[in-house]
Backbone bond lengths (Angstrom), bond angles and torsions (degrees), N, CA, C in turn:
res aa  C-N    CA-C-N  psi(-1)  N-CA   C-N-CA  omega(-1)  CA-C   N-CA-C  phi
1 M - - - 1.356 - - 1.531 116.36 -
2 I 1.192 118.48 142.01 1.500 121.93 -175.86 1.468 112.32 -70.76
3 R 1.246 126.35 122.00 1.485 129.07 -170.14 1.460 109.66 -79.52
4 L 1.309 116.41 150.22 1.408 124.87 176.21 1.534 108.88 -75.78
5 I 1.313 113.80 141.14 1.577 121.87 179.78 1.489 107.91 -67.51
6 S 1.318 113.23 131.59 1.534 121.52 -174.38 1.470 106.48 -80.57
7 Y 1.375 116.31 144.22 1.397 124.72 -173.13 1.591 104.18 -71.67
8 S 1.250 116.84 -42.24 1.603 123.74 -177.57 1.446 109.27 -54.22
9 F 1.476 117.42 -43.26 1.457 121.27 -177.49 1.526 109.92 -63.87
10 L 1.374 112.71 -40.73 1.413 114.54 178.17 1.511 117.18 -60.79
11 V 1.373 111.95 -38.48 1.471 114.06 174.82 1.522 111.66 -68.38
12 L 1.414 114.61 -36.54 1.497 110.86 176.83 1.582 114.51 -66.95
13 I 1.314 116.08 -34.86 1.403 117.01 178.24 1.563 109.57 -66.31
14 T 1.316 117.72 -41.06 1.496 121.43 -178.99 1.478 108.57 -57.27
15 L 1.405 120.57 -48.73 1.452 121.95 174.75 1.459 113.87 -56.94
16 Q 1.376 118.17 -36.10 1.445 119.87 -178.82 1.480 110.38 -66.43
17 V 1.346 117.58 -37.73 1.527 122.87 174.14 1.508 109.85 -59.11
18 I 1.318 115.57 -47.69 1.458 119.02 -170.50 1.550 107.28 -65.42
19 N 1.458 114.35 -41.84 1.504 112.04 -170.05 1.522 109.23 -102.02
20 A 1.268 118.63 6.63 1.520 117.57 175.93 1.534 111.93 -57.77
21 K 1.331 115.85 145.00 1.349 120.91 164.58 1.493 111.59 -71.10
22 S 1.272 118.44 155.19 1.522 117.37 176.62 1.508 109.54 -71.06
23 I 1.362 112.64 126.77 1.527 118.50 179.60 1.478 104.14 -124.77
24 L 1.252 121.90 21.05 1.418 122.70 -177.85 1.461 108.69 -71.35
25 A 1.415 119.54 162.03 1.341 125.25 -178.87 1.617 106.99 -69.70
26 Q 1.264 114.05 142.52 1.444 121.82 178.24 1.565 113.59 -112.90
27 D 1.420 116.78 -2.95 1.299 123.02 177.64 1.516 114.96 -169.70
28 F 1.266 119.63 -174.75 1.493 120.13 179.06 1.552 108.82 -116.24
29 D 1.272 108.74 155.09 1.568 119.45 167.87 1.506 102.48 -127.83
30 V 1.287 116.81 88.43 1.543 123.56 -173.85 1.520 110.32 -102.86
31 Q 1.311 113.13 137.05 1.490 122.08 177.03 1.586 100.55 -120.33
32 V 1.336 110.64 139.31 1.518 118.47 177.80 1.615 105.31 -115.44
33 V 1.288 110.60 135.37 1.422 118.71 170.12 1.551 109.12 -122.35
34 I 1.293 114.74 137.40 1.521 120.16 -177.85 1.560 110.23 -126.57
35 N 1.393 108.83 139.44 1.445 114.04 173.78 1.499 106.67 -122.28
36 M 1.262 117.32 116.27 1.537 127.27 -174.57 1.555 114.74 -108.73
37 E 1.313 118.01 12.27 1.446 120.82 -170.17 1.458 111.25 -57.22
38 S 1.295 119.74 -32.24 1.534 121.41 -175.68 1.443 112.50 -82.74
39 L 1.416 123.10 -5.25 1.352 124.57 -170.91 1.677 111.03 -99.05
40 S 1.259 108.71 157.29 1.467 114.42 177.48 1.512 113.97 -71.57
41 P 1.280 121.21 162.84 1.531 116.47 178.25 1.482 112.43 -64.67
42 D 1.277 123.90 -29.29 1.466 123.62 177.85 1.557 108.51 -65.43
43 A 1.355 118.17 -48.56 1.401 123.00 -179.94 1.498 108.31 -60.03
44 K 1.201 123.00 -47.36 1.513 129.66 -179.27 1.586 102.35 -53.70
45 D 1.223 119.22 -47.09 1.602 120.21 -170.86 1.453 102.76 -67.01
46 R 1.394 123.04 -37.76 1.457 123.14 -173.46 1.565 109.59 -73.14
47 L 1.289 117.98 -12.49 1.453 124.22 178.09 1.530 110.20 -104.93
48 R 1.288 117.83 15.50 1.562 118.12 -176.68 1.580 110.92 -62.24
49 D 1.330 117.81 -32.86 1.536 120.54 -175.68 1.528 108.42 -102.56
50 F 1.307 123.03 12.19 1.429 127.54 -175.21 1.571 108.93 -65.86
51 K 1.273 116.82 -50.23 1.482 125.51 -178.44 1.418 107.27 -50.97
52 Q 1.304 118.43 -65.72 1.426 124.98 -171.73 1.567 112.10 -64.29
53 Q 1.299 119.45 -35.28 1.386 120.71 176.72 1.439 116.54 -64.87
54 V 1.383 117.11 -37.82 1.405 121.65 178.28 1.492 110.51 -72.32
55 E 1.261 116.51 -45.31 1.518 123.35 177.96 1.573 108.84 -53.27
56 D 1.339 114.58 -49.85 1.565 120.83 -178.01 1.541 107.10 -62.07
57 Y 1.312 116.67 -38.68 1.530 120.05 -178.53 1.511 112.26 -60.07
58 F 1.268 117.62 -44.24 1.466 123.19 176.23 1.474 112.20 -74.28
59 N 1.357 120.52 -47.91 1.370 121.67 -166.04 1.491 110.67 -88.82
60 K 1.238 126.25 -8.84 1.375 130.34 178.21 1.498 114.71 -106.55
61 N 1.296 118.36 -18.16 1.544 123.04 -176.49 1.503 104.09 -98.57
62 K 1.286 113.04 162.04 1.520 119.43 176.83 1.615 105.93 -119.04
63 F 1.340 105.80 118.64 1.433 114.52 179.59 1.494 112.26 -103.52
64 Y 1.247 121.89 -15.30 1.500 125.74 -179.58 1.553 106.06 -81.32
65 D 1.377 110.38 166.37 1.397 125.58 171.12 1.529 110.69 -119.54
66 N 1.366 119.57 112.14 1.472 119.87 -177.61 1.468 115.04 -49.52
67 M 1.346 115.82 -43.18 1.445 120.70 -173.69 1.485 110.37 -55.33
68 Y 1.300 126.18 -18.74 1.453 133.48 -174.36 1.469 108.64 -92.69
69 F 1.449 116.39 -9.62 1.498 117.43 -175.39 1.483 114.57 -105.37
70 N 1.211 115.62 -30.90 1.485 117.10 175.72 1.627 111.86 -159.83
71 D 1.314 114.49 160.16 1.408 119.96 -169.84 1.622 112.50 -63.27
72 A 1.315 110.79 -33.44 1.392 117.74 -173.13 1.658 113.94 -82.96
73 N 1.307 112.66 -1.94 1.403 117.26 174.00 1.617 110.25 68.25
74 Q 1.269 110.96 23.64 1.544 117.34 179.31 1.584 108.35 -123.78
75 P 1.421 116.22 148.95 1.387 117.25 176.78 1.653 111.17 -56.67
76 G 1.343 114.92 144.33 1.465 117.35 -174.67 1.536 106.81 -72.69
77 A 1.276 111.12 156.54 1.544 117.90 -179.77 1.510 112.28 -65.38
78 D 1.367 115.85 -26.28 1.480 118.64 175.12 1.469 114.22 -103.05
79 A 1.346 114.39 25.39 1.524 112.73 -175.11 1.587 109.36 -62.89
80 Y 1.373 110.79 151.55 1.474 116.01 -179.70 1.456 106.42 -141.11
81 K 1.277 116.57 171.02 1.558 122.09 177.25 1.470 110.58 -95.49
82 I 1.317 115.72 140.82 1.408 119.67 176.45 1.578 107.58 -80.78
83 K 1.369 111.86 128.81 1.566 112.02 179.44 1.545 107.82 -88.70
84 A 1.276 113.04 141.04 1.505 116.25 177.26 1.443 107.42 -149.02
85 T 1.315 113.95 152.42 1.438 125.32 176.30 1.635 106.88 -123.96
86 L 1.260 113.70 129.47 1.549 118.65 172.86 1.441 107.97 -118.76
87 Q 1.294 119.38 115.64 1.441 125.53 -176.90 1.513 107.12 -111.36
88 F 1.388 117.52 108.06 1.429 127.26 176.37 1.560 107.16 -90.71
89 N 1.322 114.34 125.15 1.415 118.35 170.69 1.493 106.44 -118.11
90 F 1.369 113.08 103.41 1.437 119.56 -178.16 1.419 111.66 -73.34
91 R 1.399 117.59 136.04 1.430 125.13 -175.54 1.606 109.68 -107.60
92 S 1.283 114.49 -38.22 1.533 115.22 -175.67 1.652 106.62 -156.39
93 N 1.292 109.31 160.46 1.451 117.07 172.06 1.532 105.30 -119.79
94 N 1.328 118.73 112.37 1.391 123.64 -177.65 1.647 110.73 -106.98
95 G 1.393 110.05 92.12 1.388 113.03 -176.40 1.551 106.54 93.96
96 F 1.339 122.84 175.31 1.368 129.83 -168.35 1.595 108.39 -65.69
97 D 1.315 117.95 -47.07 1.488 120.92 -173.60 1.535 113.48 -118.04
98 S 1.360 118.76 10.62 1.450 119.30 -177.84 1.523 114.30 -105.03
99 Y 1.181 119.25 133.59 1.451 128.14 -172.53 1.472 118.30 -129.57
100 D 1.407 117.25 141.71 1.455 119.78 167.39 1.490 107.60 -112.64
101 A 1.384 113.87 144.96 1.470 112.68 -174.55 1.595 103.87 -156.93
102 Q 1.289 112.46 161.31 1.456 118.66 168.48 1.598 102.82 -107.26
103 L 1.376 117.02 142.56 1.415 120.24 -176.38 1.624 108.51 -127.69
104 L 1.237 113.22 117.87 1.521 120.04 172.42 1.476 106.40 -97.70
105 I 1.369 112.35 125.79 1.502 122.94 -178.72 1.526 105.29 -112.92
106 Q 1.355 121.36 129.18 1.400 123.23 172.15 1.499 107.15 -138.41
107 S 1.345 115.78 124.49 1.438 118.96 178.99 1.599 111.45 -120.26
108 Q 1.312 116.71 156.27 1.519 118.70 -177.51 1.563 105.85 -139.93
109 R 1.285 117.52 154.50 1.390 128.36 174.07 1.552 108.31 -129.24
110 I 1.255 123.48 152.69 1.378 127.69 -177.51 1.563 106.90 -72.93
111 V 1.396 116.77 144.51 1.394 114.98 175.78 1.603 106.66 -81.95
112 D 1.296 116.92 127.12 1.470 122.78 -163.64 1.545 106.97 -87.16
113 R 1.312 116.24 86.00 1.483 122.77 173.93 1.405 108.68 -125.43
114 D 1.333 118.01 165.60 1.428 125.21 -170.68 1.532 112.42 -64.25
115 D 1.278 117.26 -22.19 1.499 123.04 174.90 1.489 115.45 -94.74
116 K 1.246 119.32 15.48 1.490 119.28 -172.36 1.516 113.85 -66.01
117 R 1.287 119.19 -21.68 1.490 120.18 177.65 1.475 115.52 -82.70
118 V 1.349 116.12 -27.02 1.484 122.30 176.60 1.558 114.81 -95.64
119 N 1.305 109.73 -29.57 1.614 117.09 -174.88 1.516 105.50 -139.52
120 P 1.269 118.26 66.84 1.419 122.79 -178.84 1.597 113.71 -63.48
121 K 1.319 117.42 136.61 1.450 120.06 172.23 1.478 104.74 -130.06
122 W 1.301 116.41 149.26 1.443 123.84 -176.13 1.591 110.10 -121.42
123 T 1.346 114.43 148.61 1.307 120.03 177.49 1.527 115.86 -128.25
124 T 1.341 124.42 135.72 1.474 123.17 179.48 1.416 112.36 -69.82
125 T 1.398 119.85 127.31 1.352 121.68 178.89 1.564 113.61 -107.93
126 F 1.318 116.91 -23.40 1.470 122.38 178.39 1.521 110.65 -149.45
127 K 1.267 110.08 127.47 1.564 119.41 179.42 1.508 107.80 -141.48
128 F 1.240 114.50 118.32 1.484 121.95 -174.46 1.478 115.34 -148.59
129 L 1.315 117.17 132.78 1.506 118.01 177.46 1.541 106.49 -104.76
130 D 1.268 114.72 114.10 1.593 121.60 177.25 1.534 101.83 -93.85
131 E 1.421 113.65 116.67 1.455 115.44 -171.56 1.546 104.72 -97.18
132 R 1.225 129.06 -4.61 1.397 127.66 -169.23 1.630 110.19 -130.51
133 C 1.329 115.85 70.43 1.478 120.93 175.62 1.522 113.63 -105.88
134 S 1.214 116.74 113.90 1.471 121.73 179.56 1.641 104.60 -116.30
135 F 1.255 114.27 131.46 1.411 112.56 179.69 1.497 112.66 -161.27
136 S 1.377 121.60 167.75 1.471 127.03 176.69 1.454 106.01 -106.45
137 Y 1.297 121.80 133.33 1.527 123.01 170.60 1.546 106.65 -139.87
138 N 1.320 109.71 139.49 1.423 121.58 175.46 1.450 109.14 -140.13
139 R 1.342 120.28 116.44 1.343 126.82 -166.80 1.626 109.55 -65.78
140 A 1.344 119.45 -18.41 1.365 124.98 -178.92 1.502 113.14 -77.60
141 L 1.239 113.97 -23.96 1.517 121.32 -175.04 1.691 110.11 -84.59
142 P 1.239 113.81 133.65 1.412 116.87 -173.82 1.556 109.58 -68.79
143 F 1.347 118.06 147.32 1.458 126.28 176.68 1.485 103.10 -89.82
144 I 1.411 119.34 95.55 1.481 123.65 176.92 1.512 109.62 -118.20
145 R 1.217 116.40 129.67 1.466 121.10 -174.85 1.605 105.95 -77.77
146 N 1.268 118.90 130.82 1.383 120.73 176.41 1.594 106.88 -149.27
147 E 1.317 116.63 102.41 1.498 122.89 -172.21 1.563 107.30 -74.16
148 M 1.312 125.37 -10.47 1.373 128.18 -174.44 1.482 112.69 -84.57
149 R 1.387 120.36 -21.60 1.468 118.78 178.56 1.496 106.67 -128.83
150 F 1.368 114.95 164.03 1.403 123.21 176.20 1.443 110.78 -96.31
151 D 1.387 110.61 134.48 1.479 121.59 173.74 1.560 106.55 -125.79
152 T 1.338 117.64 131.98 1.448 120.65 -172.87 1.497 112.05 -59.70
153 F 1.377 115.69 -24.80 1.551 115.14 -176.93 1.566 110.56 -107.42
154 L 1.342 113.50 -51.03 1.499 117.08 -177.93 1.535 110.60 -62.47
155 S 1.273 118.32 -38.91 1.435 121.41 177.70 1.676 112.03 -61.82
156 L 1.327 110.07 -33.48 1.465 112.28 178.02 1.505 107.78 -69.57
157 L 1.334 120.25 -43.55 1.418 121.77 174.57 1.496 114.79 -58.67
158 D 1.295 119.76 -42.70 1.536 130.55 170.03 1.418 108.62 -46.65
159 Y 1.301 114.51 -56.63 1.523 121.49 -169.36 1.529 109.66 -57.90
160 Y 1.392 116.10 -46.84 1.454 120.78 -170.66 1.539 103.10 -79.65
161 A 1.317 125.66 -28.29 1.461 123.69 170.83 1.477 112.80 -56.42
162 Y 1.409 115.00 -45.96 1.462 120.22 -176.43 1.493 108.96 -74.31
163 M 1.387 117.07 -34.20 1.481 113.66 176.72 1.479 119.13 -66.49
164 I 1.474 110.05 -36.96 1.465 116.97 172.73 1.583 110.20 -62.48
165 L 1.260 115.61 -43.82 1.502 115.62 -174.87 1.483 107.77 -70.70
166 G 1.369 122.87 -30.42 1.327 122.47 179.77 1.556 113.27 -72.73
167 Y 1.320 113.25 -36.63 1.460 114.43 172.48 1.467 115.35 -67.68
168 D 1.301 119.16 -35.15 1.390 127.03 176.15 1.532 109.84 -60.49
169 Q 1.292 117.29 -48.43 1.496 124.44 -173.51 1.481 105.95 -65.61
170 D 1.322 122.14 -39.18 1.480 126.49 -177.77 1.565 107.67 -63.20
171 T 1.287 116.94 -30.74 1.627 114.63 179.89 1.505 112.39 -73.20
172 F 1.422 117.99 -12.40 1.415 118.41 -178.69 1.512 116.57 -108.85
173 F 1.290 118.10 -25.25 1.466 126.44 179.98 1.403 112.61 -135.35
174 P 1.408 121.07 140.69 1.410 124.82 173.82 1.486 111.03 -56.46
175 K 1.258 114.80 160.80 1.451 122.11 -176.81 1.621 111.37 -53.41
176 D 1.327 114.15 -46.93 1.405 117.83 -173.98 1.602 116.79 -93.34
177 D 1.330 107.91 9.98 1.566 109.75 179.42 1.519 108.28 -71.52
178 P 1.297 116.05 143.43 1.491 118.88 179.22 1.558 116.83 -54.55
179 K 1.351 113.93 -24.95 1.499 115.37 176.39 1.539 113.72 -88.38
180 N 1.257 118.15 4.89 1.536 121.65 171.98 1.447 111.36 -95.29
181 K 1.281 121.66 -73.44 1.509 129.77 176.31 1.507 111.43 63.53
182 S 1.293 121.47 0.48 1.467 121.63 176.34 1.478 114.53 56.46
183 I 1.236 122.92 26.71 1.397 131.95 -172.13 1.597 108.43 -64.33
184 Y 1.307 118.99 -36.96 1.455 122.11 -175.83 1.522 110.22 -78.87
185 F 1.242 118.28 -39.11 1.413 120.04 178.35 1.481 111.62 -62.74
186 Q 1.420 110.46 -41.51 1.507 118.43 175.80 1.559 109.99 -58.70
187 K 1.291 111.49 -47.30 1.625 110.76 -175.89 1.584 106.28 -66.70
188 A 1.262 123.51 -29.58 1.388 123.94 -179.88 1.591 108.44 -66.89
189 L 1.368 114.22 -42.48 1.397 118.86 176.42 1.386 117.94 -61.56
190 N 1.454 110.09 -42.72 1.532 113.39 177.17 1.470 115.98 -58.23
191 I 1.326 120.75 -34.14 1.399 121.75 176.43 1.530 110.94 -64.65
192 C 1.298 119.61 -41.22 1.414 121.40 171.37 1.451 118.77 -53.26
193 N 1.400 115.42 -29.77 1.380 119.22 -173.23 1.703 111.58 -93.47
194 K 1.283 114.18 1.09 1.467 118.14 -178.67 1.501 109.16 -71.47
195 P 1.383 109.83 152.56 1.506 110.83 177.77 1.596 110.04 -63.67
196 M 1.254 116.53 137.83 1.495 120.45 175.81 1.623 108.55 -152.19
197 S 1.247 110.77 150.16 1.543 114.46 178.62 1.484 115.48 -77.79
198 D 1.353 114.90 -36.17 1.489 119.26 179.39 1.526 109.88 -117.31
199 R 1.374 113.13 113.18 1.423 113.37 -176.03 1.483 114.13 -98.62
200 T 1.349 114.96 22.72 1.453 118.03 -178.55 1.620 109.10 -67.81
201 G 1.366 107.98 131.34 1.451 116.34 -175.64 1.516 115.90 77.69
202 W 1.325 119.40 -16.17 1.485 122.25 -177.46 1.419 109.20 -88.45
203 T 1.315 114.99 -54.02 1.577 119.18 -176.31 1.465 110.72 -129.00
204 E 1.249 118.99 -2.78 1.566 121.28 175.83 1.535 108.52 -134.14
205 T 1.286 114.95 144.34 1.523 122.71 -172.68 1.569 108.54 -100.68
206 G 1.310 120.23 -5.99 1.537 113.40 -172.35 1.488 117.22 62.03
207 G 1.377 116.16 20.81 1.490 115.33 176.09 1.535 109.95 86.47
208 G 1.267 121.09 -4.72 1.467 123.39 -179.71 1.484 116.38 -67.55
209 S 1.282 118.19 173.59 1.426 119.73 176.64 1.522 116.24 -88.44
210 K 1.367 116.79 -10.76 1.466 117.98 179.30 1.510 107.00 -89.70
211 P 1.345 118.06 153.72 1.432 120.43 178.20 1.553 114.25 -77.71
212 S 1.190 118.85 158.35 1.445 119.59 171.91 1.611 107.84 -73.18
213 R 1.430 109.54 165.17 1.415 110.61 -176.53 1.649 112.99 -70.28
214 L 1.288 109.88 -23.26 1.448 115.70 173.43 1.600 112.58 -67.41
215 Q 1.321 117.57 -44.45 1.417 125.01 177.65 1.501 111.06 -54.62
216 L 1.413 113.94 -51.40 1.419 124.76 -177.72 1.558 111.01 -54.29
217 A 1.238 113.46 -44.90 1.528 119.48 -174.37 1.553 109.38 -78.17
218 Q 1.344 112.27 -42.17 1.547 116.71 -179.15 1.488 110.41 -61.71
219 E 1.269 119.91 -35.19 1.509 126.14 -178.53 1.435 107.53 -59.21
220 L 1.341 115.65 -49.12 1.490 118.77 -168.97 1.599 108.25 -76.14
221 L 1.219 120.27 -9.82 1.521 123.59 178.89 1.519 107.05 -105.39
222 N 1.370 120.24 3.04 1.370 124.82 -177.89 1.575 106.33 -83.12
223 P 1.326 121.08 128.72 1.525 120.17 177.75 1.453 112.41 -56.51
224 R 1.352 116.69 -26.07 1.468 118.00 -174.68 1.470 110.72 -74.65
225 F 1.343 119.27 -9.79 1.435 121.09 179.61 1.540 105.79 -109.60
226 G 1.267 121.54 27.24 1.425 124.10 176.28 1.567 111.27 -65.88
227 D 1.328 113.13 -43.36 1.526 115.99 174.76 1.405 120.20 -56.91
228 Y 1.467 112.07 -34.35 1.437 115.01 173.61 1.492 112.06 -64.95
229 R 1.241 118.46 -49.75 1.406 122.64 -176.67 1.610 116.55 -61.29
230 N 1.334 111.51 -38.38 1.490 118.46 171.29 1.517 109.80 -72.11
231 G 1.332 119.59 -29.77 1.451 120.77 175.87 1.524 112.20 -66.22
232 V 1.396 119.06 -37.71 1.356 121.53 175.08 1.525 112.72 -62.81
233 F 1.401 116.43 -41.94 1.353 117.68 174.27 1.534 116.96 -60.32
234 E 1.319 115.83 -40.60 1.482 123.34 -178.27 1.521 107.08 -66.29
235 Y 1.354 115.21 -47.59 1.469 119.84 178.65 1.502 115.28 -49.87
236 H 1.353 113.26 -47.38 1.512 119.25 -178.01 1.482 115.18 -86.18
237 W 1.207 120.99 -57.30 1.548 125.11 -169.99 1.574 106.34 -74.65
238 M 1.354 121.63 -46.01 1.377 120.97 -166.00 1.561 105.55 -98.07
239 G 1.285 119.57 -15.24 1.459 124.42 175.86 1.421 118.44 -106.61
240 L 1.425 117.73 -79.76 1.414 124.66 -176.20 1.573 113.06 -55.53
241 D 1.319 117.14 -43.69 1.484 120.98 179.61 1.529 111.94 -68.17
242 S 1.252 117.27 -16.44 1.618 121.93 -169.11 1.503 108.08 -108.30
243 L 1.465 120.91 -5.21 1.381 119.15 -178.28 1.652 107.76 -64.47
244 G 1.298 111.35 131.76 1.477 123.89 179.60 1.505 109.83 87.32
245 Y 1.249 118.56 -0.07 1.483 124.81 175.99 1.497 114.82 -107.21
246 T 1.393 115.80 -35.41 1.384 123.45 -175.34 1.593 109.74 -138.28
247 K 1.183 116.39 143.55 1.460 121.23 -177.52 1.527 112.80 -75.00
248 N 1.350 118.68 -17.58 1.452 124.42 178.97 1.481 115.63 -88.78
249 A 1.390 118.22 -4.06 1.408 119.85 -175.99 1.551 112.83 -58.28
250 Y 1.294 115.83 -40.27 1.498 117.80 178.16 1.530 114.24 -62.45
251 Q 1.373 116.57 -33.00 1.487 119.35 178.55 1.537 107.85 -71.25
252 Y 1.316 116.34 -35.65 1.517 117.11 179.32 1.510 111.29 -64.60
253 I 1.286 116.72 -41.39 1.512 125.65 176.28 1.632 106.17 -59.01
254 L 1.192 115.27 -50.72 1.543 119.25 -171.95 1.577 104.36 -69.58
255 S 1.266 118.19 -42.50 1.436 120.12 -177.64 1.537 109.34 -65.88
256 A 1.294 120.60 -39.24 1.445 124.17 176.17 1.464 114.51 -62.99
257 I 1.387 115.91 -38.96 1.367 121.78 -177.06 1.538 109.34 -70.62
258 Q 1.335 117.93 -39.14 1.485 124.76 175.21 1.462 109.80 -61.95
259 K 1.322 117.14 -43.65 1.528 119.01 -173.87 1.561 107.07 -72.51
260 I 1.361 121.56 -33.87 1.420 123.08 175.20 1.561 109.90 -67.39
261 S 1.318 115.07 -45.79 1.551 116.58 -174.37 1.602 107.04 -69.07
262 N 1.299 119.65 -29.87 1.512 116.71 -175.24 1.582 108.24 -69.24
263 I 1.227 127.31 -12.89 1.354 127.13 174.33 1.486 112.92 -68.67
264 R 1.292 118.15 -25.49 1.524 121.05 177.63 1.544 105.63 -68.82
265 K 1.324 121.87 -23.32 1.410 121.21 -173.08 1.540 107.50 -80.24
266 K 1.399 116.09 -19.48 1.445 117.81 -175.47 1.494 115.71 -111.44
267 E 1.312 118.56 -10.01 1.490 121.58 -174.68 1.582 104.13 -121.63
268 V 1.237 111.65 137.74 1.514 119.82 177.19 1.543 110.64 -69.07
269 K 1.331 112.92 -39.36 1.569 116.15 174.51 1.579 101.92 -127.98
270 A 1.353 108.48 140.13 1.410 115.79 179.67 1.503 107.82 -145.62
271 F 1.375 119.39 68.93 1.393 124.50 -167.08 1.585 114.29 -59.90
272 N 1.344 112.09 -40.26 1.524 118.20 176.65 1.415 115.74 -63.24
273 I 1.299 117.99 -29.72 1.467 120.19 177.70 1.474 110.36 -61.94
274 D 1.430 116.32 -41.92 1.448 124.62 177.49 1.528 103.63 -63.24
275 V 1.331 125.33 -47.78 1.408 126.65 -177.04 1.491 108.18 -58.96
276 F 1.329 124.81 -41.97 1.427 127.75 178.19 1.481 113.80 -54.74
277 F 1.427 109.33 -57.31 1.491 114.27 -173.68 1.582 115.09 -73.73
278 E 1.382 114.32 -25.09 1.360 115.94 171.94 1.618 115.46 -68.16
279 S 1.236 110.46 -32.02 1.580 122.83 178.42 1.444 107.24 -73.43
280 K 1.383 121.83 -38.03 1.422 126.55 -165.33 1.507 122.16 -107.92
281 Y 1.296 117.53 -22.66 1.417 119.65 -170.15 1.586 117.28 -49.84
282 L 1.254 115.25 -40.22 1.372 116.89 -179.12 1.452 115.30 -70.13
283 E 1.443 115.30 -38.04 1.415 129.82 170.94 1.542 109.46 -50.63
284 I 1.476 110.35 -57.26 1.376 120.14 -172.45 1.611 108.96 -63.24
285 A 1.266 121.97 -39.39 1.452 125.20 176.01 1.412 110.88 -61.54
286 E 1.306 119.30 -39.39 1.455 122.16 178.02 1.456 115.54 -72.68
287 I 1.311 115.51 -37.29 1.532 117.24 -177.70 1.550 113.31 -62.19
288 F 1.350 114.37 -36.67 1.571 114.06 -175.92 1.565 110.90 -86.13
289 Q 1.305 115.39 7.13 1.431 115.80 175.82 1.497 111.99 -63.27
290 T 1.398 114.33 -31.36 1.510 117.32 176.13 1.550 112.26 -96.42
291 Y 1.229 119.74 14.10 1.475 121.69 176.16 1.488 114.96 -87.65
292 S 1.341 116.71 146.48 1.459 118.98 -159.33 1.721 109.31 -79.91
293 D 1.230 112.23 -27.83 1.511 118.72 -178.85 1.472 110.13 -99.47
294 R 1.333 117.51 108.57 1.595 124.45 -175.22 1.527 105.17 -68.32
295 N 1.364 123.28 -24.50 1.305 129.21 -174.02 1.565 111.58 -65.19
296 V 1.274 116.92 -13.60 1.476 125.18 175.64 1.585 106.36 -59.82
297 Y 1.201 122.24 -28.72 1.460 120.93 -177.98 1.505 113.31 -72.26
298 D 1.359 114.43 -25.08 1.477 120.39 175.63 1.515 105.50 -72.30
299 L 1.176 120.95 -36.05 1.471 121.68 176.70 1.566 111.34 -67.22
300 L 1.356 114.12 -41.90 1.452 117.77 177.78 1.485 115.25 -64.37
301 M 1.271 116.72 -31.95 1.452 123.56 174.64 1.531 110.34 -65.62
302 Q 1.292 115.57 -33.19 1.484 121.43 175.23 1.404 113.95 -71.92
303 Y 1.349 115.40 -42.07 1.512 118.94 -175.58 1.566 111.70 -78.78
304 D 1.293 118.77 -23.71 1.487 123.48 -171.21 1.566 105.55 -138.55
305 Q 1.206 117.02 74.46 1.460 125.00 -175.52 1.567 114.06 -64.39
306 P 1.341 117.27 -34.51 1.479 114.87 -174.97 1.646 107.86 -69.72
307 H 1.282 116.64 -16.32 1.427 119.09 -179.32 1.511 115.63 -112.63
308 Q 1.261 115.85 23.75 1.433 123.88 -179.88 1.469 114.45 -52.25
309 R 1.319 117.59 -39.39 1.446 123.69 -173.96 1.635 105.93 -62.30
310 T 1.393 112.79 -48.11 1.550 116.31 179.42 1.352 111.45 -58.82
311 Y 1.264 126.45 -40.76 1.457 129.17 -177.11 1.555 109.33 -71.83
312 D 1.307 119.66 -41.04 1.339 126.10 176.49 1.604 110.11 -55.85
313 E 1.340 113.01 -52.52 1.447 118.41 -179.09 1.544 111.58 -66.74
314 A 1.314 117.57 -28.70 1.558 119.70 179.14 1.635 102.52 -73.90
315 K 1.168 118.55 -34.70 1.552 121.46 -176.36 1.472 106.80 -63.73
316 K 1.441 115.23 -51.67 1.474 116.95 174.21 1.463 119.64 -61.21
317 K 1.429 113.38 -33.47 1.472 116.49 179.51 1.474 110.44 -58.92
318 G 1.341 120.01 -37.69 1.470 123.68 -170.70 1.487 112.91 -76.37
319 K 1.334 118.95 -8.28 1.458 123.59 -168.67 1.608 108.52 -76.04
């Protein structure tokens, strides 16, 4: 039988959160992958610097604000870089510098355990396929950050930089913690609300199954999704980061998954719930391979029905 979470451990975790050093990311380690099979030779040639320019934009700019990472306004002693991969699948070239593409974003943060420096393990925090990216790109133009104006391409990169940072921050601090403040999700939302001539992907979906960028950010700032964001914190900080150090870590992970799943029962649309489970289902299935009660997989199949097959196979694997 799955045990109840002990109150004493909750107090201990709370104290750890209050006294923890800042370990949040202070920069990016981004890799860009491009697929140009659908483009003409001329279009491919114009994109020859694309990969390096995008990587430099993320890795050489500073998107974070130190004051939201620690009280002393200094980078934490255990600061690390968020790993992320951006995969651009170009579909067409409309005009000389205009492109349509799909963009797959996947970011990871280190699992914060005592052995992270000698035996680092990484966990995916954000994975999302943006199917409607339209932008202008000219390799001769400088990549200069300017939050005051909208740029069809650089604002797209800024948006996902802030979404990645926001998701990363939620794994370390509860939503209402003074060190969280939701600043990065708000910055992502602000970009969506800037004046623009083509709102494709930004505020309208074109009838597709994926949310617009506006919907994704709005949802995270909606008070009705507070349990989701706190569940993300509990899953990572109180559960994943504590595996092997406390016997209650499994219960925190399971409780967080249940809390996140329950939002689907109350909301007609819950895009970020899909993002969470699409990012985590393989990890979740693997985590409970060492858990004593195999019936936990029956619960997981209830909480995350789209991935029932994966949990069923994991249950059989452990027999």
